[in-house]
N, C-alpha and C positions, 0 to 999 in steps of 0.2 A: 390502443396499446400493443395488439399483436402485430399493425404494420410497424411498430415503432422497434418492436423488439425484433421484427426480421430485418429492419435496417442495421441494427447494432450487430445482430449476428453476422450478416453480410460482411460489415466493415470489420469484424475482427477477423472473420477467417480470411478476407483477402489480405490485410496487413500480415497475419500469420505467415499465408502461401509466400508472398514478398518475400519475407525474412528468411525464411526456410529455404526457398529456392535460388535465391540470389547466391550470385560468388560472393567469398568472406569478404573482399574489399569493399561491397557494396551492403550485405547485411550487416557488417560491423557498426559501422555509422548510423544506418537507420536504427540498429538496436539500441545506440548510445541515444540519439535522438528520443525514441519512445520512451528509454528511461529516465530520461530528463524531465520530457512534458509528464510521464505519471508521477513524478515526484515533487514536481513544483505546484503550479497550479491546476492542471488537471488531475482526474482520477480515471485511471484504465486499471480496474482491479485485476490483479493476478497476471496481465497480458504478458510481462516481462518473465513468469514463472512459466507461460505455458509455452511462449515463443521458444526458450533456453531449452526447455523440454524436448519439445519438438525439433528443433534444430540439432541438438547431439543426438538426438535417434535417429535422424536420418542422414547425421555426418558424424559417425562417431568419433573419428580421429580429430576433432575440435572441440572434444572433453576437456583439453589441457589449457584453453585459452579461450574459448567464445563466450564462458560466463564473466570473465571479464568486463565484459562490453556493458550488459546491463547494468553492470556495479558503477563501473564509470558514470555512465548516464544519470542513474539515481543520485551520484555524488554532486554533479551539475545541478541537476535538479532541486536536491536539497539545499544547494547553495544560493541558489535563487530563491526561495522561500525563506531561509537564514536572512538573506540582507534586505528582504522586502519588511520580513518582522521586526528587524534590528532596526531601520527605519522608522518605522511608524507601529507602535504598540497598539494604535488604535485598530490597526488591520487585523491584529490578532484576537483583540477584545471582540470584533464584530464577528469573524469567522469562528470564533470558538464558546462555548457555553462557559462563563464564568466560575462554574462550581468545577466543571472538568479542568480549565485553567490552573485554580488553586491547588487542584488534587497533583496536576502534573509539576506545577512549581516545587510542593513539598516532595515528591520524587527527587528533584534534579537538589534540592538542598540535601537531600538524604545521601544520593550518592553521585552526584556530580553528572557527568558526561555518561558515567556507565549506565544512567537511565534509559539512554537512547540505543542500548545494545540489543536487549531484547524485543523492543517494537521494530526495530530495523532487521532483524531475523527473521520474525514472526510475520505469515500471510495475513490477510485480512480474516477474520473482523478485529485484530489487535489495531487499535490504533496507532497511528507513526506521523503525519503530517502534524498535528497538536505538539510533539513534543520536540520536530525540528523549527517550528515557528517558535515555540517557547525559549528553545536554545538561542534564538536570534533576539526574543525581545529581553532576555538576560544577560544579553552580550558576554556568553562565553566564548572562549577563543576559539577563531575559526578553522586555524591549523589540526588542533586538537579534534574540533568538531567534524571535518572533513575524513581524519584519520579514522574515527570512529566509525562513521558510516561505510566508508570504503571498506572496512574489516569486517563489518558485521554483513553487509551486501555480498561481499565476496565468498561469506561463509554460506550464506541462504543460497546464491545462486550455484556456487559450486554443489551444495548439496543435487539440488535438483540435476546438476548435470552429471554426475556420477550415476544418480539413480537413473537417469535416461538411458546412460552407457551400458548398465549390466541388463537391463529390461527393456531394452531398445524393440524388440518385439512384441513384448506385451502394450508399449507406448504407444507403437504406430496403428496396433488393433484400438486402442482408446481413443488416438484421435481421429480415425475413420468413424468411431461410433459417435464422437462428439460432435463429428462435422455433420451428421445425418440428424442428431437430436440437440442442437446447439438452441434452438428457440424454446422447447421445453426446460431443458437445464436453467435457460436465461430465467424464463417464468418461475421456476421453482426457486431461484436464488432470491427475485425481487419478492415473492413471498415471504419467504424466509425473513428477509431484511423488514418488510413490512411487519411482520408477527414480532419479531425483535424491538422494532419500534414502539410498537402501541403497547407492549409489556412493560417497557421501561417507562413510556409515558404514564402508564396507569399507577405504577410503584411511585415513581415521582410525584405525583397528583395526590396519592394517598398519603405520601409522608409529609408533603405540603398541608391537606387537611388536619394531619394528625397534630402537627405542630402547632397549626392554629387552633385546634381544639385546647390544647394547653394551656397556651397564651391566653384564652378566654377564661377557662378556669383559675388560671393562676391570678388573672387582672379581677375576676368577681370575688377571689380569696381576701 
């Protein structure tokens, strides 16, 4: 486990160093690629946010345009996932829990594509890909879908970029600290994730047992 965390941390830091240090004509397409991978079939939690913050903190003059690159990449990745889900609803049902899918579908019925805005703006643990895949499965208009994603993601990355611009000295200090303690941070995040998963599992199991007992009581009556 420690070796795996060490490998992940080294990979994460190496990707970040590349994008932060490269000239913008190379960093921009790499950022688009990372954004597309993160929003499609892979999961790279908060990598886009971290790289955007680090890039703007080290290159303050790029605050005006660099946040657009992860937003564009995210739109491309979301469109890939949208297309996959649109062609095969079985992909959606295999990837996500039916109860969660029903909840997301209910949000879409109530709010339409506006249901995408909050998940697209907020970082994890707010779920996002389930909203993207469900939009594809429900055949929402692709143009409006892409426009909503682009708008929400642009707001998100410009928010981080502007913060990094005004607090760039503090950001650099934090990045240096993170580079020295990334394994511990990843381990803590993994532990928190496991605890959350365990709590949700126990709550779900308790609800199922309660429903089963009520059904048995009703049957005996």
